[in-house]
DSSP file (Angstrom, degrees, kcal/mol; ACC not computed):
  #  RESIDUE AA STRUCTURE BP1 BP2  ACC     N-H-->O    O-->H-N    N-H-->O    O-->H-N    TCO  KAPPA ALPHA  PHI   PSI    X-CA   Y-CA   Z-CA
    1    1 A M              0   0    0      0, 0.0     3,-0.1     0, 0.0     0, 0.0   0.000 360.0 360.0 360.0 131.2   -8.5  -17.8   -0.1
    2    2 A P        -     0   0    0      0, 0.0     2,-0.3     0, 0.0    17,-0.0  -0.289 360.0 -99.8 -66.4 153.0   -8.4  -15.5   -3.2
    3    3 A I        -     0   0    0      1,-0.0     2,-0.4   119,-0.0    16,-0.2  -0.541  35.3-137.4 -71.6 133.0   -9.4  -11.9   -2.8
    4    4 A Q        -     0   0    0     -2,-0.3     2,-0.5   117,-0.2    13,-0.1  -0.752  23.2-108.9 -91.2 139.4  -12.9  -11.2   -4.0
    5    5 A N        +     0   0    0     -2,-0.4     2,-0.3    13,-0.1    13,-0.2  -0.562  54.0 172.5 -65.6 119.5  -13.6   -8.1   -6.1
    6    6 A Q  E     -A   17   0A   0     11,-2.0    11,-2.8    -2,-0.5     2,-0.4  -0.979  27.8-144.1-137.4 145.9  -15.5   -5.9   -3.7
    7    7 A D  E     -A   16   0A   0     -2,-0.3     9,-0.2     9,-0.2     7,-0.0  -0.869   5.5-167.2-107.2 144.2  -16.9   -2.4   -3.5
    8    8 A F  E     -A   15   0A   0      7,-3.3     7,-2.5    -2,-0.4     2,-0.1  -0.855  19.1-151.3-129.2  93.1  -17.0   -0.2   -0.4
    9    9 A P  E     +A   14   0A   0      0, 0.0     5,-0.2     0, 0.0     2,-0.2  -0.391  18.0 179.5 -73.1 143.1  -19.2    2.8   -1.1
   10   10 A V  E >   -A   13   0A   0      3,-3.2     3,-2.8     1,-0.3     2,-0.2  -0.732  57.6 -80.0-139.9  85.0  -18.6    6.1    0.7
   11   11 A G  T 3  S-     0   0    0      1,-0.3    -1,-0.3    -2,-0.2    91,-0.1  -0.367 117.8  -2.5  56.1-119.7  -21.1    8.7   -0.5
   12   12 A L  T 3  S+     0   0    0     89,-0.2    -1,-0.3    -2,-0.2     2,-0.2   0.604 128.7  75.7 -77.2 -12.2  -19.6   10.0   -3.8
   13   13 A L  E <   -A   10   0A   0     -3,-2.8    -3,-3.2    21,-0.1     2,-0.4  -0.629  60.8-162.0 -99.4 158.1  -16.6    7.8   -3.4
   14   14 A R  E     -AB   9  33A   0     19,-2.1    19,-2.8    -5,-0.2     2,-0.4  -0.945   5.2-156.8-140.0 119.4  -16.2    4.1   -4.0
   15   15 A L  E     -AB   8  32A   0     -7,-2.5    -7,-3.3    -2,-0.4     2,-0.4  -0.770  17.0-166.3 -89.0 140.3  -13.3    2.1   -2.7
   16   16 A N  E     -AB   7  31A   0     15,-2.6    15,-3.0    -2,-0.4     2,-0.5  -0.992  12.9-156.6-133.2 136.5  -12.7   -1.2   -4.6
   17   17 A L  E     +AB   6  30A   0    -11,-2.8   -11,-2.0    -2,-0.4     2,-0.3  -0.953  21.2 174.8-111.0 128.0  -10.6   -4.2   -3.7
   18   18 A A  E     - B   0  29A   0     11,-2.6    11,-2.7    -2,-0.5     2,-0.6  -0.951  31.6-121.6-133.8 152.8   -9.4   -6.3   -6.6
   19   19 A D  E     + B   0  28A   0     -2,-0.3     3,-0.1   -16,-0.2   -14,-0.1  -0.843  32.9 164.5 -94.9 118.9   -7.2   -9.3   -7.0
   20   20 A R  E     + B   0  27A   0      7,-1.8     7,-0.9    -2,-0.6     3,-0.2  -0.228  29.5 128.0-125.5  43.1   -4.2   -8.7   -9.4
   21   21 A T    > > +     0   0    0      5,-0.3     3,-2.7     1,-0.2     5,-1.6   0.849  29.2 154.8 -70.5 -33.6   -2.0  -11.6   -8.5
   22   22 A G  T 3 5S+     0   0    0      1,-0.3    -1,-0.2     2,-0.2    -2,-0.0  -0.183  73.9   5.7  49.9-116.0   -1.7  -12.7  -12.1
   23   23 A D  T 3 5S-     0   0    0     -3,-0.2    -1,-0.3     1,-0.1    -2,-0.1   0.330 115.5 -91.1 -83.2   7.5    1.6  -14.6  -12.4
   24   24 A G  T < 5S+     0   0    0     -3,-2.7    -2,-0.2    -4,-0.1    -1,-0.1   0.256 114.0  89.4 101.7 -11.7    2.3  -14.5   -8.6
   25   25 A S  T   5S+     0   0    0     -4,-0.4    27,-2.2    26,-0.1    26,-0.8   0.561  81.3  65.1 -92.2  -8.8    4.3  -11.3   -8.6
   26   26 A G      < +     0   0    0     -5,-1.6    25,-1.4    24,-0.2    -5,-0.3   0.291  60.5 177.8 -88.6-144.1    1.2   -9.1   -8.2
   27   27 A G  E     -B   20   0A   0     -7,-0.9    -7,-1.8    23,-0.2    23,-0.2  -0.974  43.3 -20.1 166.7-162.7   -1.2   -8.9   -5.3
   28   28 A P  E     -B   19   0A   0      0, 0.0    21,-2.1     0, 0.0     2,-0.4  -0.360  51.2-153.3 -70.5 151.2   -4.2   -7.0   -4.2
   29   29 A A  E     -BC  18  48A   0    -11,-2.7   -11,-2.6    19,-0.2     2,-0.5  -0.990   0.6-156.6-124.2 135.6   -5.1   -3.6   -5.7
   30   30 A I  E     -BC  17  47A   0     17,-2.3    17,-3.0    -2,-0.4     2,-0.3  -0.961  14.0-169.7-114.0 121.4   -7.1   -0.9   -3.9
   31   31 A H  E     -BC  16  46A   0    -15,-3.0   -15,-2.6    -2,-0.5     2,-0.5  -0.839  12.7-158.2-111.2 146.5   -8.9    1.6   -6.1
   32   32 A V  E     -BC  15  45A   0     13,-2.5    12,-2.8    -2,-0.3    13,-1.6  -0.975  15.7-173.2-124.1 115.9  -10.6    4.8   -5.1
   33   33 A Y  E     +BC  14  43A   0    -19,-2.8   -19,-2.1    -2,-0.5    10,-0.2  -0.807  21.3 122.8-106.8 147.7  -13.2    6.1   -7.6
   34   34 A G  E     - C   0  42A   0      8,-2.3     8,-2.6    -2,-0.3     2,-0.2  -0.981  60.0 -45.0 178.8-179.7  -15.0    9.4   -7.4
   35   35 A P  E     - C   0  41A   0      0, 0.0    64,-2.0     0, 0.0     2,-0.3  -0.445  51.3-153.4 -70.0 135.6  -15.9   12.7   -9.1
   36   36 A H  B >   -F   98   0B   0      4,-2.9     3,-2.5    62,-0.3    62,-0.2  -0.750  28.1-112.7-107.6 153.6  -12.9   14.4  -10.8
   37   37 A V  T 3  S+     0   0    0     60,-2.8    61,-0.1     1,-0.3    60,-0.1   0.689 113.5  71.3 -60.7 -17.0  -12.6   18.2  -11.4
   38   38 A S  T 3  S-     0   0    0     59,-0.2    -1,-0.3     2,-0.2     3,-0.1   0.627 119.2-108.0 -71.9 -12.3  -12.8   17.4  -15.1
   39   39 A G  S <  S+     0   0    0     -3,-2.5     2,-0.3     1,-0.4    -2,-0.1   0.379  85.4 106.2 100.2  -3.1  -16.5   16.6  -14.6
   40   40 A S  S    S-     0   0    0     -4,-0.1    -4,-2.9    -6,-0.0     2,-0.5  -0.721  72.3-117.8-107.7 159.1  -16.2   12.9  -15.0
   41   41 A E  E     +C   35   0A   0     -2,-0.3     2,-0.3    -6,-0.2    -8,-0.0  -0.817  54.0 146.6 -88.0 131.5  -16.3   10.0  -12.5
   42   42 A R  E     -C   34   0A   0     -8,-2.6    -8,-2.3    -2,-0.5     2,-0.7  -0.957  55.8 -71.3-157.3 175.0  -12.9    8.2  -12.6
   43   43 A Q  E     +C   33   0A   0     -2,-0.3    18,-0.5   -10,-0.2   -10,-0.3  -0.652  42.7 177.2 -75.2 114.8  -10.3    6.3  -10.7
   44   44 A L  E     +     0   0A   0    -12,-2.8    15,-4.5    -2,-0.7     2,-0.3   0.859  64.7  14.2 -87.3 -40.2   -8.6    8.9   -8.5
   45   45 A L  E     -CD  32  58A   0    -13,-1.6   -13,-2.5    13,-0.2     2,-0.3  -0.969  57.0-173.8-136.8 148.9   -6.2    6.6   -6.7
   46   46 A R  E     -CD  31  57A   0     11,-1.7    11,-2.6    -2,-0.3     2,-0.6  -0.943   7.7-162.4-145.2 127.4   -4.8    3.0   -7.1
   47   47 A F  E     -CD  30  56A   0    -17,-3.0   -17,-2.3    -2,-0.3     2,-1.0  -0.935   6.4-162.1-106.8 112.2   -2.6    1.2   -4.7
   48   48 A D  E     -CD  29  55A   0      7,-2.6     2,-2.0    -2,-0.6     7,-1.9  -0.807   3.5-168.0 -97.0  97.1   -0.9   -1.8   -6.4
   49   49 A C        +     0   0    0    -21,-2.1    29,-0.1    -2,-1.0     2,-0.1  -0.405  25.7 165.9 -86.2  61.6    0.2   -3.9   -3.4
   50   50 A F        -     0   0    0     -2,-2.0   -24,-0.2   -23,-0.2   -23,-0.2  -0.369  47.7-131.6 -82.0 155.4    2.4   -6.2   -5.5
   51   51 A K  S    S+     0   0    0    -25,-1.4     2,-0.5   -26,-0.8   -25,-0.2   0.851 101.8  43.5 -69.7 -35.2    5.0   -8.6   -4.2
   52   52 A I  S    S-     0   0    0    -27,-2.2    -1,-0.2     1,-0.2    -2,-0.1  -0.959 132.3  -8.8-115.7 127.6    7.4   -7.2   -6.8
   53   53 A E  S    S-     0   0    0     -2,-0.5    -1,-0.2     1,-0.1    -3,-0.1   0.931  76.9-162.0  55.1  56.6    7.6   -3.4   -7.4
   54   54 A P        +     0   0    0      0, 0.0    15,-2.6     0, 0.0     2,-0.3  -0.375  23.1 153.2 -64.0 147.9    4.6   -2.2   -5.3
   55   55 A H  E     -DE  48  68A   0     -7,-1.9    -7,-2.6    13,-0.3     2,-0.3  -0.955  32.1-134.7-162.1 173.3    3.5    1.3   -6.2
   56   56 A Y  E     -DE  47  67A   0     11,-2.2    11,-3.1    -2,-0.3     2,-0.4  -0.955  13.4-144.0-140.3 162.8    0.5    3.6   -6.2
   57   57 A H  E     -DE  46  66A   0    -11,-2.6   -11,-1.7    -2,-0.3     2,-0.5  -0.964   8.2-147.0-129.8 141.1   -1.0    6.1   -8.7
   58   58 A Y  E    S-DE  45  65A   0      7,-1.9     7,-1.8    -2,-0.4   -13,-0.2  -0.950  92.2 -12.7 -97.6 125.1   -2.6    9.5   -8.5
   59   59 A D  S > >S-     0   0    0    -15,-4.5     5,-2.9    -2,-0.5     3,-2.1   0.949  76.5-163.7  49.8  66.4   -5.3    9.7  -11.3
   60   60 A P  T 3 5S+     0   0    0      0, 0.0    -1,-0.1     0, 0.0   -16,-0.1   0.756  84.3  41.1 -55.0 -29.3   -4.1    6.6  -13.2
   61   61 A Y  T 3 5S+     0   0    0    -18,-0.5    -2,-0.1     2,-0.0   -17,-0.1   0.296 125.3  32.1-105.3  11.1   -5.9    7.4  -16.4
   62   62 A G  T < 5S-     0   0    0     -3,-2.1    -3,-0.1    -4,-0.2   -18,-0.0   0.343 136.5  -3.2-123.4 -99.5   -5.2   11.1  -16.3
   63   63 A I  T   5S-     0   0    0     33,-0.2     3,-0.2     2,-0.1    -4,-0.2   0.778  78.8-158.0 -71.7 -24.9   -2.0   12.5  -14.9
   64   64 A D      < -     0   0    0     -5,-2.9     2,-1.2    -6,-0.2    -5,-0.2   0.916  11.0-173.7  42.4  60.9   -0.8    9.0  -13.8
   65   65 A D  E     -E   58   0A   0     -7,-1.8    -7,-1.9     2,-0.0     2,-0.4  -0.734  10.5-165.5 -80.0  99.1    1.6   10.2  -11.2
   66   66 A K  E     -E   57   0A   0     -2,-1.2     2,-0.5    -9,-0.2    -9,-0.2  -0.773   7.0-170.2 -95.6 130.1    3.1    6.7  -10.3
   67   67 A I  E     -E   56   0A   0    -11,-3.1   -11,-2.2    -2,-0.4     2,-0.2  -0.976  14.8-138.0-126.3 121.6    5.1    6.4   -7.1
   68   68 A D  E     -E   55   0A   0     -2,-0.5     2,-0.9   -13,-0.2   -13,-0.3  -0.474  15.6-128.2 -74.4 144.7    7.1    3.4   -6.2
   69   69 A L        -     0   0    0    -15,-2.6     2,-0.2    -2,-0.2   -16,-0.1  -0.851  34.8-172.5 -92.5 108.0    7.1    2.1   -2.7
   70   70 A L        +     0   0    0     -2,-0.9     2,-0.3   -17,-0.1     3,-0.0  -0.627  30.7  80.1 -99.1 159.5   10.7    1.8   -1.8
   71   71 A G  S    S+     0   0    0     -2,-0.2    -2,-0.0     4,-0.1     4,-0.0  -0.977  77.0   3.5 145.9-156.9   12.1    0.2    1.4
   72   72 A D    >   -     0   0    0     -2,-0.3     3,-2.1     1,-0.1     0, 0.0  -0.243  64.1-120.4 -61.6 148.2   12.9   -3.1    2.8
   73   73 A D  T 3  S+     0   0    0      1,-0.3    -1,-0.1     3,-0.0     0, 0.0   0.821 116.0  50.7 -58.5 -30.3   12.3   -6.1    0.6
   74   74 A G  T 3  S+     0   0    0      2,-0.1    -1,-0.3     3,-0.0    -2,-0.1   0.244  80.4 142.5 -92.1  13.7    9.9   -7.4    3.2
   75   75 A A    <   -     0   0    0     -3,-2.1     2,-1.1     1,-0.1     3,-0.1  -0.238  54.1-126.9 -57.8 141.9    7.9   -4.2    3.3
   76   76 A D     >  -     0   0    0      1,-0.2     4,-2.2     2,-0.1     5,-0.2  -0.767  27.0-178.8 -95.2  94.8    4.2   -4.7    3.7
   77   77 A S  H  > S+     0   0    0     -2,-1.1     4,-2.3     1,-0.2    -1,-0.2   0.789  80.8  56.7 -67.5 -27.6    2.6   -2.6    0.9
   78   78 A V  H  > S+     0   0    0      2,-0.2     4,-2.6     1,-0.2    -1,-0.2   0.954 109.1  44.6 -67.2 -48.9   -0.9   -3.6    2.0
   79   79 A A  H  > S+     0   0    0      1,-0.2     4,-2.2     2,-0.2    -2,-0.2   0.909 114.1  50.6 -61.3 -41.7   -0.4   -2.2    5.5
   80   80 A W  H  X S+     0   0    0     -4,-2.2     4,-2.2     2,-0.2    -1,-0.2   0.929 111.3  48.2 -61.3 -45.5    1.3    0.9    4.1
   81   81 A S  H  X S+     0   0    0     -4,-2.3     4,-2.3     1,-0.2    -2,-0.2   0.909 110.8  50.1 -63.7 -43.7   -1.6    1.5    1.7
   82   82 A L  H  X S+     0   0    0     -4,-2.6     4,-2.3     1,-0.2    -1,-0.2   0.894 109.7  52.0 -62.6 -39.4   -4.3    1.0    4.4
   83   83 A T  H  X S+     0   0    0     -4,-2.2     4,-2.3    -5,-0.2     5,-0.3   0.911 108.3  51.2 -62.7 -42.0   -2.4    3.5    6.6
   84   84 A Q  H  X S+     0   0    0     -4,-2.2     4,-3.1     1,-0.2     5,-0.4   0.917 111.0  48.0 -61.5 -42.8   -2.4    6.1    3.8
   85   85 A L  H  X S+     0   0    0     -4,-2.3     4,-0.8     1,-0.2    -1,-0.2   0.895 114.0  47.3 -64.7 -38.8   -6.1    5.7    3.3
   86   86 A R  H  < S+     0   0    0     -4,-2.3    -2,-0.2    -5,-0.2    -1,-0.2   0.860 127.9  23.1 -69.8 -34.8   -6.7    6.0    7.1
   87   87 A T  H  < S+     0   0    0     -4,-2.3    -2,-0.2    -5,-0.2    -3,-0.2   0.687 134.2  24.1-108.8 -21.3   -4.5    9.1    7.5
   88   88 A C  H  X S+     0   0    0     -4,-3.1     4,-2.6    -5,-0.3     5,-0.3   0.312  75.8 116.2-131.6   8.5   -4.2   10.9    4.2
   89   89 A M  H  X S+     0   0    0     -4,-0.8     4,-3.0    -5,-0.4     5,-0.3   0.894  79.3  50.1 -55.8 -46.5   -7.2   10.0    2.0
   90   90 A P  H  > S+     0   0    0      0, 0.0     4,-2.2     0, 0.0    -1,-0.2   0.939 114.7  44.4 -57.7 -45.5   -8.6   13.5    1.8
   91   91 A E  H  > S+     0   0    0      1,-0.2     4,-2.4     2,-0.2    -2,-0.2   0.892 115.0  48.8 -64.6 -39.6   -5.3   15.0    0.8
   92   92 A M  H  X S+     0   0    0     -4,-2.6     4,-1.9     2,-0.2    -1,-0.2   0.905 110.0  50.7 -68.3 -41.2   -4.6   12.2   -1.7
   93   93 A V  H  <>S+     0   0    0     -4,-3.0     5,-2.8    -5,-0.3     4,-0.2   0.907 111.9  48.8 -61.9 -41.2   -8.0   12.5   -3.3
   94   94 A K  H ><5S+     0   0    0     -4,-2.2     3,-1.7    -5,-0.3    -2,-0.2   0.936 110.1  49.9 -64.3 -46.0   -7.5   16.3   -3.7
   95   95 A R  H 3<5S+     0   0    0     -4,-2.4    -1,-0.2     1,-0.3    -2,-0.2   0.826 106.5  57.3 -61.4 -31.4   -4.0   15.8   -5.2
   96   96 A A  T 3<5S-     0   0    0     -4,-1.9    -1,-0.3    -5,-0.2    -2,-0.2   0.485 127.4 -98.7 -79.4  -2.4   -5.5   13.2   -7.7
   97   97 A G  T < 5 +     0   0    0     -3,-1.7   -60,-2.8    -4,-0.2   -59,-0.2   0.616  66.0 161.6  96.1  13.9   -8.0   15.9   -8.9
   98   98 A G  B   < -F   36   0B   0     -5,-2.8   -62,-0.3   -62,-0.2    -1,-0.2  -0.351  42.3-107.5 -65.2 148.5  -11.0   14.9   -6.9
   99   99 A T     >  -     0   0    0    -64,-2.0     4,-2.4     1,-0.1     5,-0.2  -0.185  31.6-102.1 -68.0 167.5  -13.7   17.5   -6.5
  100  100 A E  H  > S+     0   0    0      1,-0.2     4,-2.5     2,-0.2     5,-0.1   0.871 126.3  54.8 -58.7 -36.2  -14.3   19.3   -3.2
  101  101 A E  H  > S+     0   0    0      2,-0.2     4,-2.3     1,-0.2    -1,-0.2   0.883 107.5  49.3 -64.5 -38.0  -17.3   17.0   -2.6
  102  102 A A  H  > S+     0   0    0      2,-0.2     4,-2.1     1,-0.2    -2,-0.2   0.906 110.6  49.7 -66.8 -41.6  -15.0   14.0   -3.1
  103  103 A V  H  X S+     0   0    0     -4,-2.4     4,-0.8     1,-0.2    -2,-0.2   0.910 111.0  50.2 -62.8 -42.3  -12.5   15.4   -0.7
  104  104 A S  H >< S+     0   0    0     -4,-2.5     3,-0.9     1,-0.2     4,-0.2   0.913 109.1  51.0 -62.1 -42.9  -15.3   16.0    1.8
  105  105 A A  H >< S+     0   0    0     -4,-2.3     3,-1.3     1,-0.3     6,-0.3   0.877 107.1  54.2 -62.1 -37.2  -16.5   12.4    1.4
  106  106 A A  H 3< S+     0   0    0     -4,-2.1    -1,-0.3     1,-0.2    -2,-0.2   0.682 103.6  58.4 -69.4 -16.9  -13.0   11.1    2.0
  107  107 A S  T << S+     0   0    0     -3,-0.9    -1,-0.2    -4,-0.8    -2,-0.2   0.421  88.6 102.3 -91.4   0.1  -12.9   13.1    5.3
  108  108 A T  S <> S-     0   0    0     -3,-1.3     4,-1.4    -4,-0.2     3,-0.3  -0.352  81.1-119.3 -89.0 163.3  -16.0   11.4    6.8
  109  109 A E  H  > S+     0   0    0      1,-0.2     4,-2.4     2,-0.2     5,-0.2   0.834 115.5  62.9 -63.3 -33.2  -16.3    8.7    9.4
  110  110 A A  H  > S+     0   0    0      1,-0.2     4,-2.3     2,-0.2    -1,-0.2   0.861  99.6  53.5 -60.9 -35.4  -18.0    6.6    6.7
  111  111 A A  H  > S+     0   0    0     -6,-0.3     4,-2.0    -3,-0.3    -1,-0.2   0.909 108.8  48.5 -65.2 -41.7  -14.7    6.7    4.8
  112  112 A Q  H  X S+     0   0    0     -4,-1.4     4,-2.1     1,-0.2    -2,-0.2   0.886 110.3  51.6 -65.4 -37.8  -12.9    5.4    7.8
  113  113 A T  H  X S+     0   0    0     -4,-2.4     4,-2.4     2,-0.2    -2,-0.2   0.907 108.4  51.5 -63.6 -41.6  -15.5    2.6    8.2
  114  114 A A  H  X S+     0   0    0     -4,-2.3     4,-2.4     2,-0.2    -2,-0.2   0.889 108.7  50.7 -63.6 -39.3  -15.0    1.6    4.6
  115  115 A V  H  X S+     0   0    0     -4,-2.0     4,-2.6     2,-0.2    -1,-0.2   0.897 110.2  50.3 -65.2 -39.4  -11.3    1.4    5.0
  116  116 A T  H  X S+     0   0    0     -4,-2.1     4,-2.2     2,-0.2    -2,-0.2   0.911 111.4  47.9 -64.0 -42.0  -11.8   -0.8    8.1
  117  117 A E  H  X S+     0   0    0     -4,-2.4     4,-2.1     2,-0.2    -2,-0.2   0.891 111.8  50.2 -65.0 -39.6  -14.2   -3.1    6.1
  118  118 A L  H  X S+     0   0    0     -4,-2.4     4,-1.3     2,-0.2    -2,-0.2   0.919 109.7  50.9 -63.3 -44.1  -11.7   -3.2    3.2
  119  119 A A  H  <>S+     0   0    0     -4,-2.6     5,-3.1     1,-0.2     3,-0.2   0.897 108.7  51.8 -60.6 -40.8   -8.9   -4.2    5.7
  120  120 A T  H ><5S+     0   0    0     -4,-2.2     3,-1.6     4,-0.3    -1,-0.2   0.903 105.7  54.2 -62.9 -40.9  -11.1   -6.9    7.1
  121  121 A A  H 3<5S+     0   0    0     -4,-2.1    -1,-0.2     1,-0.3    -2,-0.2   0.796 108.5  50.7 -62.5 -28.0  -11.7   -8.2    3.6
  122  122 A L  T 3<5S-     0   0    0     -4,-1.3    -1,-0.3    -3,-0.2    -2,-0.2   0.425 121.8-109.7 -87.5   0.1   -7.9   -8.4    3.3
  123  123 A G  T < 5       0   0    0     -3,-1.6    -3,-0.2    -4,-0.2    -2,-0.1   0.780 360.0 360.0  77.4  27.4   -7.6  -10.3    6.5
  124  124 A R      <       0   0    0     -5,-3.1    -4,-0.3    -6,-0.1    -5,-0.1   0.385 360.0 360.0-108.8 360.0   -6.0   -7.3    8.4
């Protein structure tokens, strides 16, 4: 079953799941939107859980710090991304330029619930 584009709101943050399979080399993408220190609402994080060259971005439309996920060819980029959201979301939101309010929202139980709901939508 294809991934449905879904939003998972968390206070000032919004987690979004999108299907970016395209030609078959892609996969699901997990976006984190929220307030940025620039004063605008924007995409703070994006995890591109692709079959080929999986990677993630801090502030994709600003600093665009893109980091490749290296490792075994069979590495599970979806599981890795979900683990990062569960364990490091506040730090990652801060590094991406999220406001203190965004970092606080990422630190809540509601944020963990949203990650669990997102994982369920991915069949995890």
